[in-house]
C-alpha atoms as an extended CHARMM CRD file, in Angstrom:
* protein
*
        73  EXT
         1         1  MET       CA            -55.8270000000       74.6580000000       81.5220000000  PROA      1               0.0000000000
         2         2  SER       CA            -55.5630000000       72.2800000000       78.7760000000  PROA      2               0.0000000000
         3         3  ASN       CA            -52.4160000000       73.7370000000       77.2180000000  PROA      3               0.0000000000
         4         4  THR       CA            -49.6110000000       76.3680000000       77.9990000000  PROA      4               0.0000000000
         5         5  ALA       CA            -50.8210000000       78.5290000000       75.0430000000  PROA      5               0.0000000000
         6         6  GLU       CA            -53.9990000000       79.3070000000       77.0630000000  PROA      6               0.0000000000
         7         7  LEU       CA            -51.5510000000       81.0950000000       79.8410000000  PROA      7               0.0000000000
         8         8  TYR       CA            -50.6550000000       83.5900000000       77.2510000000  PROA      8               0.0000000000
         9         9  ASN       CA            -54.1600000000       84.5470000000       76.3210000000  PROA      9               0.0000000000
        10        10  PRO       CA            -55.3330000000       87.1710000000       78.6480000000  PROA      10              0.0000000000
        11        11  SER       CA            -59.0400000000       86.7600000000       78.0120000000  PROA      11              0.0000000000
        12        12  LEU       CA            -58.8810000000       83.0970000000       78.3890000000  PROA      12              0.0000000000
        13        13  LEU       CA            -56.9060000000       83.2590000000       81.3070000000  PROA      13              0.0000000000
        14        14  ARG       CA            -59.2160000000       85.9430000000       83.0910000000  PROA      14              0.0000000000
        15        15  GLN       CA            -62.0600000000       83.5480000000       82.1920000000  PROA      15              0.0000000000
        16        16  LYS       CA            -60.5730000000       80.4610000000       83.6890000000  PROA      16              0.0000000000
        17        17  GLY       CA            -59.4350000000       82.3190000000       86.7740000000  PROA      17              0.0000000000
        18        18  ILE       CA            -62.9240000000       83.7170000000       87.3830000000  PROA      18              0.0000000000
        19        19  GLU       CA            -64.4940000000       80.2830000000       86.9620000000  PROA      19              0.0000000000
        20        20  ALA       CA            -62.0030000000       78.5150000000       89.4010000000  PROA      20              0.0000000000
        21        21  LEU       CA            -62.5480000000       81.2440000000       91.8130000000  PROA      21              0.0000000000
        22        22  THR       CA            -66.2830000000       80.9320000000       91.3700000000  PROA      22              0.0000000000
        23        23  ASP       CA            -66.1070000000       77.1370000000       91.8700000000  PROA      23              0.0000000000
        24        24  ALA       CA            -64.1250000000       77.4070000000       95.0560000000  PROA      24              0.0000000000
        25        25  LEU       CA            -65.6280000000       80.4690000000       96.6140000000  PROA      25              0.0000000000
        26        26  GLY       CA            -69.1140000000       80.7510000000       95.2180000000  PROA      26              0.0000000000
        27        27  PRO       CA            -70.2180000000       83.9670000000       93.2060000000  PROA      27              0.0000000000
        28        28  ALA       CA            -70.3140000000       86.1650000000       96.4280000000  PROA      28              0.0000000000
        29        29  GLY       CA            -67.0290000000       84.8960000000       97.7200000000  PROA      29              0.0000000000
        30        30  MET       CA            -65.7300000000       85.5730000000       94.2920000000  PROA      30              0.0000000000
        31        31  ALA       CA            -66.7760000000       89.1920000000       94.2190000000  PROA      31              0.0000000000
        32        32  TYR       CA            -65.3670000000       89.6980000000       97.6360000000  PROA      32              0.0000000000
        33        33  PHE       CA            -62.1280000000       88.3670000000       96.7650000000  PROA      33              0.0000000000
        34        34  PHE       CA            -61.7140000000       90.7920000000       93.8110000000  PROA      34              0.0000000000
        35        35  ARG       CA            -62.9380000000       93.8790000000       96.1400000000  PROA      35              0.0000000000
        36        36  GLN       CA            -59.8670000000       93.2880000000       98.2930000000  PROA      36              0.0000000000
        37        37  PHE       CA            -57.6770000000       94.2900000000       95.5600000000  PROA      37              0.0000000000
        38        38  GLU       CA            -59.5350000000       97.5470000000       94.5450000000  PROA      38              0.0000000000
        39        39  GLN       CA            -57.3580000000      100.5010000000       95.0300000000  PROA      39              0.0000000000
        40        40  GLY       CA            -60.1210000000      103.0240000000       95.3950000000  PROA      40              0.0000000000
        41        41  ARG       CA            -60.1230000000      106.5620000000       94.4460000000  PROA      41              0.0000000000
        42        42  GLY       CA            -59.9950000000      110.1150000000       96.3450000000  PROA      42              0.0000000000
        43        43  ASP       CA            -59.5470000000      110.9980000000       99.7070000000  PROA      43              0.0000000000
        44        44  TYR       CA            -62.2060000000      109.2950000000      101.7880000000  PROA      44              0.0000000000
        45        45  THR       CA            -61.6020000000      111.1420000000      105.1090000000  PROA      45              0.0000000000
        46        46  ALA       CA            -61.5940000000      114.5310000000      103.2060000000  PROA      46              0.0000000000
        47        47  GLU       CA            -64.8450000000      113.7410000000      101.3510000000  PROA      47              0.0000000000
        48        48  ARG       CA            -66.6010000000      112.5330000000      104.4520000000  PROA      48              0.0000000000
        49        49  GLU       CA            -65.6890000000      115.6410000000      106.3820000000  PROA      49              0.0000000000
        50        50  ALA       CA            -67.0850000000      117.6350000000      103.4560000000  PROA      50              0.0000000000
        51        51  LEU       CA            -70.2650000000      115.7560000000      103.3200000000  PROA      51              0.0000000000
        52        52  LEU       CA            -70.7780000000      115.8750000000      107.1630000000  PROA      52              0.0000000000
        53        53  ALA       CA            -69.5070000000      119.4290000000      107.7270000000  PROA      53              0.0000000000
        54        54  ASN       CA            -72.9980000000      120.6110000000      108.3930000000  PROA      54              0.0000000000
        55        55  VAL       CA            -74.5180000000      117.7670000000      110.0950000000  PROA      55              0.0000000000
        56        56  THR       CA            -75.3930000000      118.1510000000      113.7040000000  PROA      56              0.0000000000
        57        57  MET       CA            -75.7910000000      115.3550000000      116.0790000000  PROA      57              0.0000000000
        58        58  GLU       CA            -79.6940000000      116.3210000000      116.2760000000  PROA      58              0.0000000000
        59        59  ASP       CA            -79.6300000000      115.7150000000      112.4500000000  PROA      59              0.0000000000
        60        60  PHE       CA            -78.0040000000      112.2070000000      112.9260000000  PROA      60              0.0000000000
        61        61  GLU       CA            -80.3320000000      111.3250000000      115.8190000000  PROA      61              0.0000000000
        62        62  ALA       CA            -83.4060000000      112.4260000000      113.6660000000  PROA      62              0.0000000000
        63        63  HSD       CA            -82.2580000000      110.3030000000      110.6890000000  PROA      63              0.0000000000
        64        64  VAL       CA            -81.7960000000      107.3300000000      112.9840000000  PROA      64              0.0000000000
        65        65  GLN       CA            -85.4870000000      107.7700000000      114.3770000000  PROA      65              0.0000000000
        66        66  ARG       CA            -86.7350000000      108.1220000000      110.9250000000  PROA      66              0.0000000000
        67        67  THR       CA            -85.0200000000      104.9690000000      109.5270000000  PROA      67              0.0000000000
        68        68  ALA       CA            -86.1330000000      103.0490000000      112.7780000000  PROA      68              0.0000000000
        69        69  GLN       CA            -89.6790000000      103.9150000000      112.2210000000  PROA      69              0.0000000000
        70        70  ARG       CA            -89.7000000000      102.8580000000      108.4940000000  PROA      70              0.0000000000
        71        71  LYS       CA            -88.4740000000       99.4360000000      109.7170000000  PROA      71              0.0000000000
        72        72  VAL       CA            -91.3140000000       98.8110000000      112.1040000000  PROA      72              0.0000000000
        73        73  ARG       CA            -94.0140000000       99.5130000000      109.6850000000  PROA      73              0.0000000000
């Protein structure tokens, strides 16, 4: 940063920070760094249980087999 006034400009500070992270970590590393701080929303466990409530082991096995067949082709 070229001067102290830039520290108080949130937009410029954010831009310079993203540039520094991208230079140091690369674009993918910068994105991964930011994902570490995301709070997330909802109750993952409750949502997963609701989504999978009616899924049987046979359903899961059939899905795995279909997926594997698509990759072979």
